[in-house]
N, C-alpha and C positions, 0 to 999 in steps of 0.2 A: 336272774335275768333269763328270759326265754330266748330260744335261738332266733325267733323272729325279731324280738326287740334288739338283740345284739346286731343283727344284720341292718336294721333301720338306723341304729346308732352309727355304724360304720359308714353307711350311705350318707347320713347327715354330715359326718366329718369330711368325707370326700367332696360332697357338694360345697361345703364351706371353703375348702382349699381351692376348688375350681373357680368359684365366684370371686374369691379373694385374688387369685392369680389373674383373672380377666380384668378386674377393676384396676389392679396394679399396672397391667399392660396398657389400659386406656389412659390412666393418669400419666404414665411415662411418655406415651405418644403425645399427649397434650403439652407436657413440659418441653418435649423436643421441638414441637411446632412453635411454641412461644419463644424458645431460644433461637430458632431459625429466623423468625420474624424480627426479633430484636437485633440479631447479627446483621440481617439485611438492611434494617433501618440505619444501623451504625455505619454500614458501608456506603450508604447514600448521603450521609451527612459530611460536611467539611471536616478535615482532619482535626481542627481545633475546637469542634463543637462539643459541648458538655455531654456526658453519657446520657443515652435515652433512658427515660424512666427515673432519672435522678431527681430528688426533690430540690436540688439547687443549694442545699445547705453547705456552706463552706466554699462554694464555687468562687464567690467574689474574692475572698481572702486568698484562695489558691491562685486565682488569676493575677491578683496584685503581686503576689510573691514571685510568680513566673515572670511578670513584667520587670520587676526589680532585678531578678537574676539575669535576665536577658540584657538589660542595660549595663549591669555591673560586668558581665562577661565581655561586652563590647569595649568598655573602658579599660578592662584589664588586658585585653588582647587587641591593641590598635592595628595589628597587621592581619586580623581576621576580617576579610571583606564581608562575608555573609553575616557575621555578628554586627557589623556596622549598619548594614542595610536593615536587619531586623530591628535593631534599636531605633533607627531613624523612623521606621514605619510606626513603631509604637509611640514614639514621642509626637509624631505628626498626628496620630489619631486622637491624642489627648490635647492637641493644639499647643504643644510646646514646640513651636516652630523653630526657635533659635537653637534649641537642643537638637532637634532633628537635623538642622543645617550643619551643626558641628560634626555629627556622625557621618553625614553625606560628604562633607569636605574630606574627612579621613578616608572614606571609601573612594572618593575621586582621586586622591593621591595614590591609592593602591592600584586603581584601574582608571587612568585618565580618559581612556577611549570608550568607557562603558556608557552607552547612550542613555539608558534608563536613569543612571545616577545624575547625569547632566540635566536631563529633563526634570527629575525630582528636585534638583537644586533650584531650578528656575521657578517651579510651582511653589516650593516651600518658601522661597524668598518673597514671592508675590503675596502669599497668604500672610507673611509676617510684615508686609508693608515696606520691604526693602526694595524699592522700585528699580534703582540703578543696578543692583546685584541681580534682581530678577530678569531685567532686560538683557544683561550680559549672558546669563546662563541659558535663557530661552533662545537667544540668537545663536548661541553655540549649538543648542539642540537642533535648531532649524537648519543649520548647515549640514548636520548629520542626516536629518530626515526632513526634507522640505515639504513633505506631504502630510505631516502629522497635524491633524485638525486641532487637537487639544493644545498643542504648542502654539499654533497660529492664533487661536482664540485667546490664549493666555497672554501672548505678546501684544495683541490689540488692547486687551483689558489693561495691561500694565502701562502702555503708552497713554491711554486715556486717563488713568489715575495719576500719571506724572504730569498731565496737562500739556503733553507734547503733541500738538495738532498734526504737524507734518509726519511724525513717526506713526501716529495713530492712523492717519489716512492711508499711509503705505501698508501698515499691518492689516487694516480692514480690507483693502483691495486684494492683498495676498490671500486672506481668508476667503474672500468671494471667489477667487480663482480656484482654490483647493476644494471648497465645498459651498456652492452657491445657495444651498438650502440650509446652511448652518443656522440653528435657532437663535444664536446670539446676534446675528447680523442686524436685525431691525433696531435693537437696543443700542448697538455700537454706532450705527449711523445717526441715531437721534442724539446720542451723547457727543458725537463728533460735531454735529451741527451746532449744538449748544456751545461747545468749546471754541468753535470758529466764529460764533456770533459776537458782534461788538459789545453786547451787554456783559459777556463773560470776561472781557479784558479790562 
């Protein structure tokens, strides 16, 4: 090999190293950018959101297992207030209202003055069709917070479903006072008129 060929060979090897190093730097930067974007996306999502970029395989099974574990933990620890609330919310979401009510009653025994629990007991009983119990808990919630529009509307709905015209009229007037623009008011007024009409008796 001549001296010139040897020098060209060395230069070729050096260029190969330089190009390879540059390409590695570019790829590493792109990977870092993708990781940063993925991290940012995860930070913007709710805490219980599935991982970004996941194909969802196994998520349903994992979620069901987590639900069962949460409910079992609440049953095994009846003095754990937070566990009762979490289990109640899960049961409510899958429309197991009576199960949700049981967990909420346990939570209420632990913290009788917790407003959210009292309110949730009213709404869960309403959705379960337990009108008397719903009315009891909603009225208790209203004593604690007279300006809660959701409680006022739920109480009006419950009174109408019970067929109690006097209680419904009182509840509707109270809702009008709290929020004159409440979207439920027209429907409530119509149903009250039907309830008070001679045909409905």
